[in-house]
N, C-alpha and C positions, 0 to 999 in steps of 0.2 A: 329780674324774678327768676324765679325757678321753677321747675315742673319734674315730676317722677311720669317717665315715658317707658313703653314696652316696644322693642323693635319688632316691626314684622316681618321684614325683609326687603330685597332689594327690587326694582323695576327700571322701565326705559322708558323717556317721555317718546309722544309720537310727534315727528316733525323732519322739516329737512335737515335740522340738528339733533341727533338722537343723544340725550344725555343721561349717565346713571343716576338715579336715584335711589335714595333709602326712604322707606316708608315708618313711621313712629306714631304710636298711639299714645296720646295724650290721657294719662290715666284720671278718673273721676278722683276728687280727693276732697275731703273736708277740713276746714281750719278747725281745729279746737282750742288753741289758745295762742293769741297774738302777744309777743315780746317788745319789749322797748325800742330794741336794735332795728326792726324791720323785719325781722324774722317769726316765725309761727310755726308753733307743731301743728302737722298735718297728718292726717290718718288718710290710708288707703289702703287698696284690697289687693291680696297676691297669695293667691293658693288656699289652704284651708289650715294652716297652722293655727292652733291656738294654746296657751298655757293661762295660767293664775295670773299672771303680771299683765298679758294682752285684756284678760276679762276684767281685770280691775280697771285699766285705763277707758275700757270701751262702755263701762257703768259710770265713771265720771263724767264719762264726755256725752254721756246718752246715744251710744253709738249703736249699730244693726251690727250683726256678728260679722258680715262680710267685712268691715273695715277693721283687719286684722296687724296690721305694719302701722309704724309711725315715723316720722321724719322730720328735721326740723329744714325748712326750706327760707327764702327769702322771697315775699310776697308783698301784691299789691293790696289785698283786702284790707280792710279797715276795721270789720267788725268779722265775728265768728259765721261759720256757715260753709256753702259752698266754693272751691277755690276758682278764682276768677281768673279765666283761660281768654279775654276779649284781647289782652296786649299781646298774645300769638298772632293776631290778624294783622296787623303793623308793622311787626318785628320783622328786620332784612336777614339779620345775621344770631346766629346761636353757639353755644360752645356747650359740645355734646361729650358727657363722661360714660362709658363703658368698660366694664370688666370683659378683657380678652378671652378668646377660648382657651380653656385649659387643657395643657396636652401630657401632663402628670411628667414623671422622672423620664427626662429625654437625655442621650447622649449628646455629645459636644458638638459632634456634626450637625444633627438638625437643629440644637438649640443655639449657636454660633454660627452655623454657615461655613465651619472647616473643612479644609479640603480634603483632608487624610492623606494617605499614601497608595502607593502603585498596587492596580490589583491583583497584580501575578509576577511571575520571574524571581519566585525565592524571596518575596518579599515579607516580614513578618507585622509590619505597618499598615494596617487597613483603614479601620475608621476608629483608631485611637486617639487619644489627645495628643499624646508626645511627651516631652520633658517639661515639666512644673515648676521647677526649681532652678536655681542660680549654683555655685559652687558653695564656697565656705562662707563666703558672706552672701546673704544675711544669715542663710541655713535654715530660713524655711521657705512657704509658701507666700508668696505676696497677696495684700488680702484684694479681693476682687478679680482676682485670677477666672478668667472664662473654663468653667469644669461642667461636665455632666450635672445636672440636676433639674430644680422642678421649674417648667417651662410654660409660660403662659399664666391666665388668670390675675393678670395686673390690671390697674385702671389705668385709661387710656382716654386721654381727653385732646378733640379735636376741635375748630372751626369751621360750620358749614355755613353756607348760604340757604335761606327758606324760598323753596319754589311756590307752596301755597298752603294754604290751611285752613281744613274743612271744619268748622265749630260743632256742626249737626254729627258727625260720625268721629271727631277728635282725632281727624287722622293729620299728622304733619308729615309734609313732601320734603326733604332734605336734598340737596346737590352734594352728588358723592357719596362715599361710603363712611360709615362708621363702626368702628370695634366691636365684638361681641358675636354670639347665635343669635340666630331668630329666636323671640320668645323670652330674650334677655333683660332685665331692667337696668335702667339707669337714670341719669338725670338730664335735663337740660337747661342752659342759664343764658338767657337773653341779653346779646352786645349792644345791640341797637336796632 
């Protein structure tokens, strides 16, 4: 089963062995339509964005204005209505998918952890990439060459153990860290 979550932040457990934990808020969602393959169209709230397409979906499924995002998730619901989160109470492990923090256009040293050249003594090679090609053959830059470019904002999935889930406040506590900034939206998938 899958759920849309918002990252609250990180904390620590109190005890003799203190462990780092990540706090996630499971978003309240409504199942709009159930498909044959066990998946469903789910509506949830994120920001205030609205356009004619969203308004049409809200009218079609008689949703309030707050439900302005739609996703296809694997759900345990057999009928349309509130998304069933009771499975998180018994779950032990989940796969969490978030986008990493975007760092924009970055140089090769920051993006790929290149060492760079010496800082002084007449060197002209400080924070540059260096040689990028070969000789006559193949006469071009090889695909996949590590160079400067867009860094971050990639989808990363990790597997985490569930420490606890509070059904009333919909707060999920996971052992360890997950990618993304505080306030980022992602998905969790129950493994076992």
